[in-house]
C-alpha positions as CSV (number, residue, x, y, z in Angstrom):
1,X,-59.6,-37.8,40.1
2,X,-59.1,-37.7,43.8
3,X,-57.9,-34.4,45.2
4,X,-54.7,-35.7,46.7
5,X,-53.7,-37.2,43.3
6,X,-54.4,-34.3,41.1
7,X,-52.7,-31.8,43.5
8,X,-49.5,-33.7,43.2
9,X,-50.0,-33.6,39.4
10,X,-50.3,-29.8,39.6
11,X,-47.1,-29.6,41.7
12,X,-45.2,-31.7,39.1
13,X,-46.6,-29.6,36.3
14,X,-45.4,-26.4,38.0
15,X,-41.9,-27.8,38.4
16,X,-41.7,-28.9,34.8
17,X,-42.8,-25.5,33.5
18,X,-41.2,-23.2,36.1
19,X,-39.4,-21.3,33.3
20,X,-42.7,-20.5,31.6
21,X,-45.6,-18.2,32.5
22,X,-47.9,-20.6,34.2
23,X,-51.6,-20.3,33.5
24,X,-53.8,-21.6,36.4
25,X,-56.8,-22.0,34.1
26,X,-54.9,-24.3,31.8
27,X,-53.6,-26.3,34.8
28,X,-57.2,-26.8,36.1
29,X,-58.5,-27.9,32.7
30,X,-55.7,-30.5,32.4
31,X,-57.0,-32.0,35.7
32,X,-60.7,-31.6,34.7
33,X,-61.6,-29.3,37.6
34,X,-62.7,-25.7,37.7
35,X,-60.3,-23.0,38.5
36,X,-62.3,-22.2,41.7
37,X,-62.0,-25.9,42.8
38,X,-58.2,-25.9,42.1
39,X,-57.7,-22.7,44.1
40,X,-59.7,-24.1,47.0
41,X,-58.1,-27.6,47.0
42,X,-54.5,-26.3,46.5
43,X,-54.8,-24.0,49.5
44,X,-56.5,-26.7,51.7
45,X,-53.9,-29.4,50.9
46,X,-50.7,-27.4,50.7
47,X,-51.4,-24.3,52.8
48,X,-50.5,-22.0,49.9
49,X,-52.4,-20.0,47.4
50,X,-51.4,-21.5,44.1
51,X,-50.1,-18.1,42.7
52,X,-48.0,-17.5,45.9
53,X,-46.6,-21.0,45.6
54,X,-45.5,-20.5,42.0
55,X,-44.0,-17.1,42.9
56,X,-41.9,-18.6,45.7
57,X,-40.7,-21.6,43.7
58,X,-39.5,-19.3,40.9
59,X,-37.7,-17.1,43.4
60,X,-36.2,-20.1,45.2
61,X,-34.8,-21.5,41.9
62,X,-33.4,-18.1,40.9
63,X,-31.7,-17.7,44.3
64,X,-30.1,-21.2,44.0
65,X,-28.7,-20.3,40.6
66,X,-27.4,-17.0,41.9
67,X,-25.6,-18.8,44.7
68,X,-24.3,-21.9,42.9
69,X,-23.8,-21.0,39.3
70,X,-21.9,-18.5,37.1
71,X,-25.0,-17.8,35.0
72,X,-25.7,-14.2,34.4
73,X,-28.5,-12.5,36.2
74,X,-30.3,-11.9,32.9
75,X,-30.2,-15.6,31.9
76,X,-31.3,-16.6,35.4
77,X,-34.3,-14.3,35.2
78,X,-35.5,-15.8,31.9
79,X,-34.7,-19.4,32.9
80,X,-36.9,-19.0,36.0
81,X,-39.9,-17.6,34.2
82,X,-39.4,-13.8,35.0
83,X,-40.5,-11.4,32.3
84,X,-37.4,-9.3,32.7
85,X,-34.3,-8.7,34.9
86,X,-36.1,-5.9,36.6
87,X,-38.9,-8.3,37.6
88,X,-36.4,-10.6,39.2
89,X,-34.7,-7.7,41.0
90,X,-38.0,-6.5,42.4
91,X,-38.9,-10.0,43.6
92,X,-35.6,-10.4,45.5
93,X,-35.6,-6.9,46.8
94,X,-39.2,-7.2,48.2
95,X,-38.4,-10.6,49.8
96,X,-34.8,-10.1,51.1
97,X,-34.3,-6.3,50.9
98,X,-31.1,-6.8,48.9
99,X,-30.1,-6.8,45.2
100,X,-29.3,-10.1,43.3
101,X,-25.6,-9.1,43.2
102,X,-25.6,-8.5,47.0
103,X,-27.3,-11.9,47.5
104,X,-24.7,-13.6,45.3
105,X,-21.9,-12.2,47.4
106,X,-23.6,-12.9,50.8
107,X,-23.2,-15.9,53.1
108,X,-26.9,-16.3,53.7
109,X,-28.9,-18.8,51.7
110,X,-32.7,-18.5,51.3
111,X,-34.8,-21.4,50.2
112,X,-38.4,-22.4,49.5
113,X,-38.8,-26.2,49.1
114,X,-40.9,-28.1,46.6
115,X,-44.2,-29.2,48.2
116,X,-43.6,-32.8,49.2
117,X,-46.2,-33.2,52.0
118,X,-48.4,-36.2,52.3
119,X,-51.8,-35.1,51.2
120,X,-53.6,-37.1,53.8
121,X,-56.3,-34.7,55.0
122,X,-57.8,-31.4,54.0
123,X,-57.0,-28.5,56.2
124,X,-59.2,-25.4,56.7
125,X,-57.4,-22.2,57.7
126,X,-59.8,-19.7,59.3
127,X,-59.9,-16.8,61.8
128,X,-61.9,-17.9,64.8
129,X,-63.3,-16.1,67.8
130,X,-62.5,-18.0,71.0
131,X,-65.3,-17.1,73.5
132,X,-64.6,-16.2,77.1
133,X,-63.9,-19.6,78.7
134,X,-63.4,-21.3,82.0
135,X,-60.3,-23.5,82.2
136,X,-60.6,-26.6,84.4
137,X,-57.6,-28.9,85.2
138,X,-58.0,-32.6,85.3
139,X,-55.2,-34.7,86.8
140,X,-54.5,-38.4,86.4
141,X,-51.7,-40.9,87.0
142,X,-51.8,-42.2,83.5
143,X,-51.2,-40.1,80.3
144,X,-52.7,-42.6,77.9
145,X,-56.4,-41.9,77.5
146,X,-56.4,-38.9,79.9
147,X,-58.4,-36.8,77.4
148,X,-61.4,-39.1,77.3
149,X,-61.2,-39.5,81.1
150,X,-61.3,-35.7,81.5
151,X,-64.2,-35.2,79.2
152,X,-66.3,-37.9,80.6
153,X,-65.6,-36.8,84.1
154,X,-66.9,-33.3,83.1
155,X,-70.0,-34.8,81.6
156,X,-70.6,-36.8,84.7
157,X,-70.6,-33.5,86.6
158,X,-72.5,-31.5,83.9
159,X,-74.6,-34.1,82.0
160,X,-76.7,-31.4,80.5
161,X,-73.7,-29.3,79.2
162,X,-74.2,-28.6,75.4
163,X,-71.8,-25.6,74.9
164,X,-68.5,-25.5,73.1
165,X,-65.9,-27.8,74.7
166,X,-62.1,-27.5,74.1
167,X,-59.2,-29.3,75.6
168,X,-55.4,-29.3,75.6
169,X,-52.5,-30.9,77.4
170,X,-51.5,-29.1,80.7
171,X,-48.4,-29.0,82.8
172,X,-47.6,-32.2,84.8
173,X,-47.8,-31.9,88.6
174,X,-45.4,-34.3,90.2
175,X,-46.3,-37.8,89.0
176,X,-49.7,-36.7,87.9
177,X,-50.4,-35.8,84.2
178,X,-52.8,-32.9,83.4
179,X,-55.4,-32.3,80.8
180,X,-57.1,-28.9,80.6
181,X,-60.8,-28.5,79.6
182,X,-62.3,-25.2,78.5
183,X,-66.0,-24.6,78.7
184,X,-68.0,-21.5,77.9
185,X,-68.2,-18.9,80.6
186,X,-71.4,-18.3,82.4
187,X,-72.4,-17.6,86.0
188,X,-74.4,-20.8,86.1
189,X,-71.3,-22.8,85.0
190,X,-69.2,-21.1,87.7
191,X,-71.7,-22.1,90.3
192,X,-71.8,-25.7,89.1
193,X,-68.0,-25.9,89.1
194,X,-67.8,-24.6,92.6
195,X,-70.1,-27.4,93.7
196,X,-68.1,-30.1,91.9
197,X,-64.7,-31.8,92.4
198,X,-63.0,-29.4,90.0
199,X,-61.1,-27.1,92.4
200,X,-58.7,-25.4,90.1
201,X,-60.3,-23.0,87.6
202,X,-59.1,-20.0,85.6
203,X,-61.0,-17.5,83.5
204,X,-59.7,-17.1,79.9
205,X,-60.7,-13.8,78.1
206,X,-62.2,-13.8,74.7
207,X,-59.8,-13.5,71.8
208,X,-59.5,-14.0,68.0
209,X,-56.8,-16.1,66.3
210,X,-56.1,-17.9,63.0
211,X,-56.2,-21.7,63.2
212,X,-55.4,-24.5,60.8
213,X,-58.2,-27.0,61.5
214,X,-59.1,-30.6,60.7
215,X,-61.5,-33.1,62.0
216,X,-60.7,-36.7,63.2
217,X,-62.5,-39.6,64.8
218,X,-62.2,-40.1,68.6
219,X,-59.5,-42.7,68.3
220,X,-56.1,-42.0,70.1
221,X,-54.1,-43.5,67.2
222,X,-56.0,-41.5,64.6
223,X,-55.8,-38.3,66.7
224,X,-52.0,-38.7,67.1
225,X,-51.6,-39.3,63.4
226,X,-53.7,-36.2,62.5
227,X,-51.7,-34.0,64.8
228,X,-48.5,-35.4,63.4
229,X,-49.7,-34.7,59.8
230,X,-50.9,-31.2,60.7
231,X,-47.8,-30.2,62.5
232,X,-44.9,-32.1,60.8
233,X,-46.1,-32.4,57.2
234,X,-48.8,-29.8,56.3
235,X,-47.3,-26.9,58.4
236,X,-43.8,-27.6,57.2
237,X,-44.8,-27.2,53.6
238,X,-47.3,-24.4,54.0
239,X,-47.1,-20.6,53.9
240,X,-47.7,-20.6,57.7
241,X,-45.8,-21.2,60.9
242,X,-47.0,-21.9,64.4
243,X,-48.3,-18.8,66.3
244,X,-47.6,-18.2,69.9
245,X,-51.2,-19.1,70.9
246,X,-52.5,-22.2,72.6
247,X,-53.6,-25.1,70.4
248,X,-57.0,-26.8,71.1
249,X,-58.9,-30.0,70.6
250,X,-62.6,-29.2,70.2
251,X,-65.0,-32.0,71.2
252,X,-68.1,-32.8,69.2
253,X,-70.5,-34.6,71.6
254,X,-73.8,-36.2,71.0
255,X,-75.9,-38.1,73.6
256,X,-73.0,-37.7,76.0
257,X,-70.6,-39.6,73.6
258,X,-67.6,-38.0,71.9
259,X,-68.3,-38.4,68.2
260,X,-65.2,-36.6,66.8
261,X,-62.6,-34.0,67.5
262,X,-61.6,-30.8,65.6
263,X,-57.9,-30.1,65.9
264,X,-57.1,-26.4,66.0
265,X,-53.4,-25.4,65.4
266,X,-52.7,-21.6,65.8
267,X,-50.8,-20.3,62.7
268,X,-49.5,-17.0,61.3
269,X,-48.2,-16.2,57.9
270,X,-44.5,-17.2,57.4
271,X,-42.7,-14.0,56.9
272,X,-39.5,-15.3,55.3
273,X,-38.1,-18.1,53.2
274,X,-36.1,-20.6,55.1
275,X,-32.6,-19.3,55.9
276,X,-29.6,-21.7,55.6
277,X,-25.9,-21.1,56.2
278,X,-22.8,-23.2,55.8
279,X,-20.6,-22.9,58.9
280,X,-17.4,-24.4,60.1
281,X,-17.5,-25.8,63.7
282,X,-14.7,-27.0,65.9
283,X,-15.3,-30.3,67.9
284,X,-18.3,-30.2,70.1
285,X,-18.8,-32.5,73.1
286,X,-22.1,-33.4,74.7
287,X,-23.3,-35.7,77.5
288,X,-26.3,-37.6,76.2
289,X,-28.9,-40.2,76.9
290,X,-30.9,-42.3,74.4
291,X,-34.4,-43.7,74.8
292,X,-37.1,-45.2,72.5
293,X,-40.9,-45.2,72.5
294,X,-43.7,-42.6,72.6
295,X,-42.1,-40.3,75.2
296,X,-38.5,-41.0,74.2
297,X,-37.4,-37.3,74.0
298,X,-38.9,-36.5,77.4
299,X,-37.4,-39.6,79.0
300,X,-33.9,-39.1,77.5
301,X,-33.8,-35.4,78.5
302,X,-35.0,-36.2,82.0
303,X,-32.1,-38.7,82.4
304,X,-29.6,-36.0,81.3
305,X,-31.1,-33.3,83.5
306,X,-31.2,-35.6,86.6
307,X,-27.5,-36.6,86.0
308,X,-26.4,-33.0,85.7
309,X,-28.4,-31.8,88.7
310,X,-26.9,-34.5,90.9
311,X,-23.2,-34.2,89.7
312,X,-22.6,-31.0,87.8
313,X,-25.5,-28.5,88.6
314,X,-23.3,-25.5,87.3
315,X,-23.7,-26.8,83.8
316,X,-27.4,-25.8,83.8
317,X,-26.3,-22.2,84.2
318,X,-23.2,-22.1,82.0
319,X,-24.1,-24.4,79.1
320,X,-26.8,-23.0,76.7
321,X,-27.0,-25.6,73.9
322,X,-29.3,-28.6,74.1
323,X,-28.8,-31.5,71.6
324,X,-31.6,-33.6,70.1
325,X,-31.3,-36.3,67.4
326,X,-34.1,-38.6,66.3
327,X,-33.9,-41.7,64.2
328,X,-36.9,-44.0,63.8
329,X,-38.3,-44.5,67.4
330,X,-35.0,-43.6,69.1
331,X,-34.3,-40.1,70.5
332,X,-30.9,-38.9,71.8
333,X,-30.9,-35.8,74.0
334,X,-27.9,-34.0,75.5
335,X,-26.2,-30.9,76.9
336,X,-22.9,-29.5,75.7
337,X,-19.8,-29.5,78.0
338,X,-16.4,-27.9,77.6
339,X,-14.3,-30.8,78.8
340,X,-14.6,-34.5,79.4
341,X,-16.2,-35.3,82.8
342,X,-16.4,-38.3,85.0
343,X,-19.4,-40.4,84.1
344,X,-19.9,-41.8,87.7
345,X,-20.5,-45.3,86.3
346,X,-23.9,-44.3,84.9
347,X,-24.8,-46.7,82.1
348,X,-27.6,-44.4,80.9
349,X,-25.3,-41.5,80.2
350,X,-22.8,-41.4,77.3
351,X,-20.5,-38.7,75.8
352,X,-21.0,-37.7,72.2
353,X,-18.2,-36.0,70.2
354,X,-19.3,-34.1,67.1
355,X,-16.3,-33.8,64.8
356,X,-15.1,-30.5,63.4
357,X,-16.0,-29.6,59.9
358,X,-18.4,-27.8,57.7
359,X,-22.1,-28.0,58.5
360,X,-25.3,-26.9,56.7
361,X,-27.4,-25.1,59.3
362,X,-31.0,-24.1,59.0
363,X,-32.1,-21.8,61.8
364,X,-35.6,-21.1,62.9
365,X,-37.8,-20.3,65.8
366,X,-38.9,-22.7,68.6
367,X,-42.4,-22.7,67.2
368,X,-41.1,-25.1,64.5
369,X,-39.8,-28.5,65.3
370,X,-36.3,-29.8,64.7
371,X,-37.7,-32.6,62.7
372,X,-39.5,-30.1,60.4
373,X,-36.4,-28.1,59.8
374,X,-34.2,-31.1,59.2
375,X,-36.5,-32.2,56.4
376,X,-36.4,-28.8,54.8
377,X,-32.6,-28.8,55.1
378,X,-32.2,-32.2,53.4
379,X,-34.5,-31.0,50.6
380,X,-32.2,-28.1,50.0
381,X,-29.1,-30.3,50.1
382,X,-30.7,-32.7,47.5
383,X,-31.6,-29.8,45.2
384,X,-28.0,-28.5,45.3
385,X,-26.2,-31.8,45.1
386,X,-24.4,-31.7,48.5
387,X,-23.1,-34.9,50.1
388,X,-23.9,-35.4,53.7
389,X,-21.8,-37.0,56.4
390,X,-23.3,-38.8,59.4
391,X,-26.7,-38.1,60.9
392,X,-28.6,-34.8,61.2
393,X,-29.4,-33.3,64.6
394,X,-30.9,-30.1,66.1
395,X,-29.4,-27.7,68.6
396,X,-31.7,-25.7,70.8
397,X,-29.8,-22.5,71.7
398,X,-31.0,-20.9,74.9
399,X,-28.4,-18.1,75.0
400,X,-31.1,-15.4,74.9
401,X,-33.4,-17.2,77.4
402,X,-35.7,-20.1,78.0
403,X,-39.0,-18.6,76.8
404,X,-40.3,-20.2,73.7
405,X,-39.9,-17.0,71.6
406,X,-36.2,-16.7,72.8
407,X,-35.0,-20.2,71.9
408,X,-33.3,-20.6,68.5
409,X,-33.6,-23.9,66.7
410,X,-30.6,-24.8,64.6
411,X,-30.9,-28.0,62.6
412,X,-27.7,-29.2,61.0
413,X,-25.8,-31.9,59.3
414,X,-22.1,-32.3,58.3
415,X,-21.4,-31.9,54.6
416,X,-18.5,-32.9,52.3
417,X,-18.3,-30.8,49.2
418,X,-15.5,-29.4,47.0
419,X,-17.3,-26.1,46.5
420,X,-16.6,-25.0,50.1
């Protein structure tokens, strides 16, 4: 049985028997694999150890029942597979630092979703020593294919280079796109660079980080699909979240030809379950732009920023909420305003009024994407039978600052439910 098929069978079996003591050895025998193989495949495909996944699903189900039922804590404990009430209390206390009764009375909602990722590729999570490196910046007028252009330009300068080679997107300079290459540090490499066309280099010290890694053929469509899977599907469902460390693409080269890439996404253990609140909002008004295509979000946000800079520059200082909504290939970006403003006959700019009402809100860090959080939010809504109104969207709150670790990501959707 293919791994991707039997892992889904394991997930289904866990859900069907969540109220029982689940035996991993019996699960593995049902799928005709060894326990060791099951532990390895489950971690690789889902990003969870199987025992940790079972523990979190039991806890999540118990928390949902505490919040949305009148069932006694004793009955909840046994219906969710806990050996005793004390065992449930210890689990909630260690995860949330509150008692079941305190959680039942609180406004906060904590949730761990059923794994529903697409098991497309196996992922290896490992601690990796990144050697001392030399960062070289390659600029080009076209974004598409810039990675290959950068690597082959390097190989034309250093045809004999056989060391480790990493790359990542860099910051755009005017109308020129940037791709950064990282080669192993040595005095000889420094001398060769100084004699080449590379005139912008930086030394990067050695460090160790944990990466989720997968390999992919050197094909732009395949690379984009692999990054999308790793970031939007595997990471969303895993026990990890993105760490504040640069990601890298490692190039495997033979005979001066790129054979494949190894994608390295920095991760750290996710400390908490997802936190959800139901909040009432008054009407909110945004000026927005909508674009479609590969760079839709960047194009739409640039339109809004250019409009604001030209006509209402003070908004960039006073307004702290940025709106993003994605549907299919379309992306709408905007900035909140207090009152209606004159649009200056700009067909690319629209106003968007978000009606007052109750919204389910999932808040996370900027290291997770709005799309990721919205999927988790809808999973929780489905599990608890909430009816949604309109489309979901994400607010990037920059009240605390514009640095990545200061931005709060708040995915939300309007709900209509008699329980509120």
